[in-house]
C-alpha positions, 0 to 999 in steps of 0.5 A: 238562040240556044237550043232547049232540052225539049228541042234537042230531045224531040222524040222520033217514032221510027227506028234508025235506018241502021241501028235497028236491033232491039232487045227487051233487056231489063225491060223484059224482067221488070216491066209488064209484058205489055204496057198501056199507052198511058204508062208508056208515056210515063216510062218510055218517053221520059226515058227517051228524053233522059237518054238523049240528054245523057248522050248529048252531054257525054258525046256532044250531040252526035249526028247519029243520036240527034237526027230524025228517025231514031229512038233509044226506047221502042214500043212495038205492039205495046211491048217495051224495048231498048235499042240494043244496037244504039247502046252498043254504039254509045260504048264505042264512043267512050274510052275503055268500053266495048259493046260486049261490056254493054251486052254482058251487063244488061242484055244477057251476054248476047253477041252485040249487033253490028253498030258501025256508022262509019269510022270509029271515034279517035282516042282523044274523042273517046277520052273526052267522052269518058271524062264527061261520063265521070263528071256526070257520075261524080255529080250524081249523088247530090242530084239523087238526094235532091230529087228524093226530097222533091219526090217526098214532097210530091207524094205528100201533095198528092196525098193532101190533094186526094184526101181533101178532094181539092180537084182543082190541084190535080192538073198541077200534080200532073204537070209537076209529076211529068217534070220529076219523072223526066229527072228520075229517068235521066238520073237512072240512065246516068247510073245505068251507063255509069255502072258499066264503066265502073264495072270495067274499071274494077275488072281492069284494076283487079286483073292487074293487081290480083292473081286469079282475078276471074275467080274473085270478081264476084266476091268483090261485088257488094253494092252498098246501101241499096234501097230495096231491103229497107223499102220492103220493110216499110211496105206494110205501112199503108200509104207510106213511102214504100207503098208502091212495092206492093203494086206492079212496077211500071203499069199505072193501069194495073187495075184495068182490063186488059192491062191487069192481065199483063202485070207482074204481081208482087210477091209479098206473102212471106214475112222477111227475117233478118239474115245472120250478119257476117262480121267480116265479108268475103270482099273484105277478106279478099281485099285484105289478102292483097296487101296494103296498097293493092288492097286499097286500090281494089277496094276503091274500085269496089266502093266506086262501083257499089256507090254507082249501083246504089244510085242507079237503084235509088233513082229507079225506086224514085221513078217507081214512087212517082208512077205509084203517085200517078196511080192515085190521081190519074183516074180522078183526073180522067173522071174530071175530063169526062172519061170512062174508067176503060178509056184513059189507059189509051191516052198519053199523059200529055193528051190527058192534060191538054185542052182538047182530047182525042174523040171517043171514036179515036179512043175506040180505034186505039183500043182495037189497035191495042187489042190486035197488038196484044194478040201478037206474040212479041219476041224478046229480041227484035231485029228490024234490019231488012232481011232479018229472020222474023223470030231471030233469037240470040243465044243467051249465056249462063252466068254466075252473078252472085258468089257461092255454092249450095244444094237445095230443093227447087221451088217456083215463084208461086210457092211458099217456102216451108223452111229455109234453104230452098232454091228459087227457080223462075223466068225472072224476078225483081225487087218484089221477091225481097220478102222471100229471100230470107228463106232462099239459099240460091236463085236460078233464072232463065233470063238475066245478066250481071246487072239484072235487078235480081242479080243485084238483090242477090248480091245485096243479101249474099246468096248465090245466083245464076242467071240466063241458064237453060235448065231454069225451064226444065227444073221442076219443084221438089228436085234437088239442085246444085248451084255454083254462083262462081262458075255459073253452073247449075245441075239437077241432082235427082 
């Protein structure tokens, strides 16, 4: 009898006995600091399932990924984490990839943890995994386009159901929404993993074909057709497809205490203005200077990387839209099930849909457990290896992620720019700062990596950016700052 996806992707709850190093990674930049149990069931569980399907597809059910006591995404004391050592271990199974590629792309350039589980796979096995990954990437675009239409139809069904008060359809919305969320997170995992492979391919090609390759790589990264700019422009339309941009990402219970205290509020106060359009981009100029054959070869890798990145961001935006749709009907579903407004965030979505739900005593136990967990300060880097220091923190590496050099006056996320040309300095940021960027000349963050969402957005709009820089915690508003997005340098000028 064939093994179903559900059986193959059973979600375990305990960490792997060897691969036990977790990092907040991009979770730490775009998710609330703490997620409610309800939201984790809509984010962590389907992301876990999607990752398992992806790994099973490219690696053919490796024992280390399908056995018991293993998770790809962890939820410790209400804090979301990626299994850093697991993703590094996956890279060892795919030709051309290394654990360092993974940490450079998504984990702030920290040193990869030990991931070896016996002998490294042979060259043939790694080549086969790379071929299967490429096949997944080739098929990604039509799958994302198909899912977008399904999400659009689903949003309309949610709108019709809530407007008409047809409560009998809400259970159907929950069931369909679960299926769509699993698809969205699965496609997002494919795009996330594929972006690393596409970046390595581009870097390899540029190193072989162009002189001074290290100095031009940042100029070649221009992900095309990213969804965030158009979505932010549509956000003011009440009830429109981009309405979710005005709400915190990931946390469905964003209006309920205590979870509202841990959300990242969107930044939509400034009015976006169009930037000057450059007829010939630096990328086009650099490619044109390499000669016909070399230029076309380099540009092919640029377009491939840009397409994969666009699909990664597109699938993420679809997951965000689905979570926003759940914000609309979940409170009503909970009310129909006899739950109070302060109770439903402590259930998982399958429990909310089940014939019988946990007792009120059990919900109170969970509430108290979450209350205790929220009082614990959780680190960004969590090493559960026996004997590891309790608060071990890796050294982050400053990195220029969007090309360009400029000087300007520093400002924080909680300030409004009085004129164009400011330097935004913050811990981290996401797509909700898009309306501010027309007034910004550069960005400096204390967190982030090559494919942090703020790095992607800065490359999209063409402003210099340096991430994971220690000076981000020291720079004060009003100070003049020098930012070099090519070299990853930041200096305080006064």
